[in-house]
C-alpha positions as CSV (number, residue, x, y, z in Angstrom):
1,X,152.9,16.3,22.7
2,X,155.6,16.4,25.3
3,X,155.8,19.1,27.9
4,X,159.0,19.4,29.7
5,X,159.0,19.5,33.5
6,X,160.9,22.8,33.3
7,X,158.1,24.5,31.5
8,X,155.5,23.1,34.0
9,X,157.6,24.3,36.9
10,X,158.0,27.8,35.2
11,X,154.2,28.1,34.8
12,X,153.5,27.0,38.4
13,X,156.1,29.4,39.8
14,X,154.6,32.3,37.8
15,X,151.1,31.5,39.2
16,X,152.3,31.3,42.8
17,X,154.2,34.6,42.3
18,X,150.9,36.2,41.1
19,X,149.0,34.8,44.0
20,X,151.6,36.1,46.5
21,X,151.5,39.6,45.0
22,X,147.6,39.6,45.0
23,X,146.4,39.6,48.7
24,X,142.8,39.5,47.6
25,X,143.3,36.1,46.0
26,X,145.0,34.8,49.2
27,X,142.1,36.0,51.3
28,X,139.6,34.4,49.0
29,X,141.4,31.1,49.2
30,X,141.5,31.1,53.0
31,X,138.2,32.8,53.9
32,X,136.1,31.4,51.1
33,X,135.9,27.7,52.2
34,X,135.3,28.8,55.8
35,X,132.5,31.1,54.8
36,X,130.9,28.5,52.6
37,X,131.1,25.9,55.4
38,X,129.4,28.4,57.8
39,X,126.6,29.2,55.3
40,X,125.9,25.5,54.7
41,X,125.9,24.7,58.4
42,X,123.5,27.6,59.1
43,X,121.2,26.7,56.2
44,X,120.9,23.1,57.2
45,X,121.0,23.4,61.0
46,X,117.6,25.1,61.2
47,X,115.9,26.5,64.3
48,X,116.4,24.6,67.5
49,X,113.1,23.1,68.7
50,X,111.8,20.5,71.1
51,X,114.7,20.6,73.6
52,X,114.1,17.8,76.2
53,X,113.4,19.0,79.7
54,X,112.0,17.1,82.8
55,X,109.6,18.8,85.2
56,X,108.6,17.7,88.7
57,X,105.7,19.9,89.9
58,X,105.0,19.6,93.6
59,X,103.3,22.9,94.0
60,X,100.0,22.8,95.8
61,X,96.9,24.9,95.0
62,X,96.6,27.9,97.2
63,X,93.1,28.6,98.4
64,X,92.2,32.2,99.4
65,X,89.1,34.1,100.2
66,X,89.9,37.8,100.5
67,X,86.3,38.6,101.7
68,X,86.9,36.4,104.8
69,X,90.3,37.8,105.5
70,X,89.0,41.4,105.3
71,X,86.1,40.6,107.6
72,X,88.6,39.2,110.1
73,X,90.7,42.3,109.8
74,X,87.7,44.5,110.4
75,X,86.8,42.6,113.6
76,X,90.1,43.7,115.2
77,X,88.8,47.3,115.4
78,X,86.9,47.7,118.6
79,X,85.2,51.0,117.5
80,X,83.0,49.0,115.1
81,X,80.5,46.1,115.7
82,X,80.3,43.8,112.7
83,X,77.2,41.8,111.8
84,X,76.9,39.4,108.9
85,X,73.9,39.1,106.7
86,X,73.1,36.6,103.9
87,X,71.1,39.0,101.7
88,X,72.0,42.4,100.4
89,X,68.3,43.3,100.3
90,X,67.8,42.6,104.0
91,X,71.0,44.4,104.9
92,X,69.9,47.5,103.0
93,X,66.5,47.4,104.6
94,X,68.1,47.8,108.0
95,X,70.5,50.6,106.8
96,X,70.0,53.7,108.8
97,X,67.9,51.8,111.3
98,X,69.9,49.2,113.1
99,X,73.1,49.6,111.1
100,X,75.1,52.5,109.9
101,X,76.9,50.9,107.0
102,X,76.6,47.9,104.6
103,X,79.6,46.4,102.9
104,X,79.1,44.0,100.0
105,X,81.6,41.4,98.7
106,X,80.4,39.8,95.5
107,X,81.0,36.2,94.4
108,X,84.0,37.0,92.3
109,X,85.7,39.5,94.6
110,X,88.8,37.4,95.2
111,X,88.9,35.9,91.7
112,X,88.9,39.4,90.1
113,X,91.7,40.5,92.4
114,X,93.9,37.5,91.6
115,X,93.3,37.6,87.9
116,X,94.0,41.3,87.7
117,X,90.6,42.6,86.8
118,X,89.2,45.9,88.0
119,X,87.6,45.5,91.4
120,X,85.1,47.9,93.1
121,X,83.9,47.3,96.6
122,X,80.4,48.7,97.3
123,X,79.7,50.4,100.6
124,X,76.5,52.1,101.7
125,X,76.6,54.6,104.6
126,X,73.6,56.1,106.4
127,X,74.4,58.0,109.5
128,X,72.8,60.7,111.7
129,X,75.9,62.9,111.8
130,X,78.6,63.7,109.2
131,X,81.2,62.9,111.8
132,X,80.7,59.2,111.2
133,X,81.0,59.1,107.4
134,X,84.8,59.6,107.0
135,X,85.4,57.4,110.0
136,X,83.5,54.5,108.3
137,X,85.1,55.2,104.9
138,X,88.6,55.2,106.4
139,X,87.8,52.0,108.4
140,X,86.7,50.2,105.3
141,X,89.5,51.3,103.0
142,X,92.3,50.7,105.6
143,X,91.0,47.2,106.5
144,X,91.0,46.3,102.8
145,X,94.4,47.8,102.1
146,X,95.9,46.0,105.1
147,X,94.9,42.6,103.7
148,X,95.5,43.1,100.0
149,X,98.9,44.8,100.5
150,X,100.1,41.8,102.5
151,X,99.8,39.8,99.3
152,X,100.5,42.2,96.5
153,X,102.3,45.1,98.0
154,X,99.6,47.5,96.9
155,X,95.8,47.5,97.0
156,X,94.5,48.6,93.6
157,X,90.8,48.3,94.7
158,X,88.3,51.1,94.1
159,X,85.5,52.0,96.5
160,X,81.9,53.0,95.7
161,X,80.7,54.9,98.7
162,X,77.0,55.7,98.8
163,X,76.6,58.1,101.7
164,X,73.4,59.5,103.3
165,X,73.6,61.9,106.3
166,X,70.5,62.6,108.3
167,X,71.7,65.2,110.8
168,X,68.7,66.7,112.5
169,X,70.1,67.6,116.0
170,X,73.3,69.2,117.2
171,X,76.3,66.8,117.6
172,X,76.4,65.4,121.1
173,X,79.7,65.6,123.1
174,X,79.9,61.8,123.5
175,X,79.8,61.1,119.8
176,X,83.5,60.1,119.6
177,X,82.8,57.2,121.9
178,X,79.9,55.8,119.9
179,X,80.2,52.2,118.6
180,X,79.3,52.0,114.9
181,X,77.3,49.1,113.6
182,X,78.4,47.7,110.3
183,X,76.7,44.9,108.3
184,X,78.8,42.7,106.0
185,X,77.3,40.7,103.1
186,X,80.1,38.3,102.1
187,X,79.2,36.3,99.0
188,X,82.9,35.9,98.0
189,X,83.6,32.4,96.8
190,X,87.3,32.8,96.9
191,X,89.8,31.4,94.4
192,X,92.3,28.6,94.2
193,X,95.4,28.9,92.0
194,X,98.7,27.0,91.4
195,X,101.4,29.0,89.7
196,X,103.3,25.8,89.2
197,X,100.4,24.4,87.1
198,X,100.5,27.6,85.0
199,X,104.2,27.3,84.4
200,X,103.9,23.6,83.4
201,X,101.0,24.4,81.0
202,X,102.9,27.2,79.3
203,X,106.0,24.9,78.8
204,X,103.8,22.1,77.4
205,X,102.5,24.5,74.8
206,X,106.0,25.8,73.9
207,X,107.4,24.2,70.7
208,X,111.0,25.1,71.8
209,X,110.9,22.4,74.5
210,X,109.7,18.9,74.8
211,X,108.4,18.3,78.4
212,X,108.6,15.1,80.3
213,X,106.5,15.1,83.5
214,X,108.2,13.2,86.4
215,X,107.0,12.5,89.9
216,X,109.8,13.9,92.1
217,X,112.8,16.2,92.5
218,X,115.2,13.3,92.4
219,X,113.7,12.0,89.1
220,X,114.0,15.4,87.5
221,X,117.7,15.5,88.6
222,X,118.4,11.9,87.4
223,X,116.9,12.7,84.0
224,X,119.6,15.3,83.5
225,X,122.4,13.1,85.0
226,X,121.4,10.3,82.6
227,X,121.4,12.8,79.7
228,X,117.8,12.1,79.0
229,X,117.0,15.9,79.4
230,X,119.0,19.0,78.9
231,X,117.4,20.6,82.0
232,X,115.5,19.4,85.0
233,X,113.1,21.5,86.9
234,X,111.6,21.1,90.4
235,X,108.7,23.3,91.5
236,X,108.6,23.0,95.4
237,X,105.6,22.5,97.7
238,X,103.7,25.7,98.5
239,X,105.5,27.7,95.8
240,X,102.3,29.6,95.1
241,X,101.4,30.1,98.7
242,X,104.9,31.6,99.5
243,X,104.6,33.9,96.5
244,X,101.3,35.3,97.8
245,X,102.7,35.5,101.3
246,X,105.8,37.3,99.9
247,X,108.1,34.6,101.4
248,X,111.1,33.3,99.5
249,X,110.2,30.5,97.1
250,X,112.5,29.3,94.4
251,X,112.3,26.8,91.6
252,X,115.3,24.5,91.3
253,X,116.8,24.1,87.8
254,X,119.3,21.2,87.2
255,X,121.9,21.7,84.4
256,X,124.5,19.3,83.2
257,X,124.7,19.9,79.5
258,X,127.4,21.0,77.1
259,X,124.9,21.7,74.2
260,X,125.1,25.4,74.7
261,X,122.6,26.3,72.0
262,X,120.0,23.9,73.3
263,X,120.6,24.9,76.9
264,X,120.1,28.6,76.0
265,X,116.8,27.8,74.2
266,X,115.5,25.7,77.1
267,X,116.5,28.3,79.8
268,X,114.8,31.1,77.9
269,X,111.6,29.0,77.5
270,X,111.6,28.3,81.3
271,X,112.3,32.0,82.2
272,X,109.5,33.1,79.9
273,X,107.0,30.6,81.4
274,X,107.8,31.7,84.9
275,X,107.7,35.4,84.1
276,X,104.4,35.1,82.2
277,X,102.7,33.0,84.9
278,X,103.8,35.4,87.7
279,X,102.8,38.5,85.8
280,X,99.3,37.0,85.2
281,X,98.8,36.4,88.9
282,X,100.7,39.3,90.6
283,X,100.5,42.0,87.9
284,X,104.3,42.3,88.4
285,X,106.1,42.7,85.0
286,X,109.8,42.9,85.9
287,X,111.7,40.1,87.6
288,X,115.2,39.2,88.6
289,X,114.8,35.5,88.0
290,X,118.0,34.1,89.5
291,X,117.7,36.4,92.6
292,X,114.0,35.9,93.2
293,X,112.6,32.7,91.8
294,X,115.4,30.3,90.4
295,X,118.1,28.3,92.0
296,X,120.4,26.8,89.4
297,X,122.2,23.5,90.3
298,X,125.0,23.1,87.7
299,X,127.7,20.5,86.8
300,X,125.9,17.5,88.2
301,X,128.1,14.5,89.0
């Protein structure tokens, strides 16, 4: 059967006129393929995982014994004479005889402070006059606060004061000049910590990134320059120490990637690892990462 070209042209012309008058059809023809392409791309792309990053961790463990530091702080006060004892039993036997107060630091005193646990310092007071009790209490609490606040900005330590007053005679006029004897039993074993190690450990257990451990800052940077890693990280010496001493200490992050999705995933993993590690140690929960702890080095040549 022969179909003339005129009839074909007439049918095609009529179809195009219908399409031109029906804007929904035009929209479907244009948007449909784009939408299908996007849906297939989204379905097959999947979640971004195992983004390669390189880490050089030069952070050193920071050793601290808060019991020792508090004792040194107490010795600065000339109104008190400090004696140290090895046994809490011996110290309490002399309480009210040769010493007016006993302070006890247990073995995990520092560890419990650093790891955010509840800490209570036990203090026994046995004095002849009530005048001495608040003086000793203030001396102990102020000495502890001075040390702890240097590291954390606030103390957060509770005190268990066990007070005995044996006032049998009138208060003498020279009482304000009396030197108070205090015995300290310091069993605190201290604590060593590396925030850098914590950050690395968290990233090693994060499926969003694939960590390569390198030996130096330059190797971390070179890994990014050679496109072996999306991001390079360098954790500097004494990072933990400076955090505790409230000095500026920043992690360097090297960036030279155009893979925006992978870069965003890696950066978020790094920020989460730093924030989680710091909050575990300092009990601080809000951070301004770029201002406080991260220096970004971008567009490496």
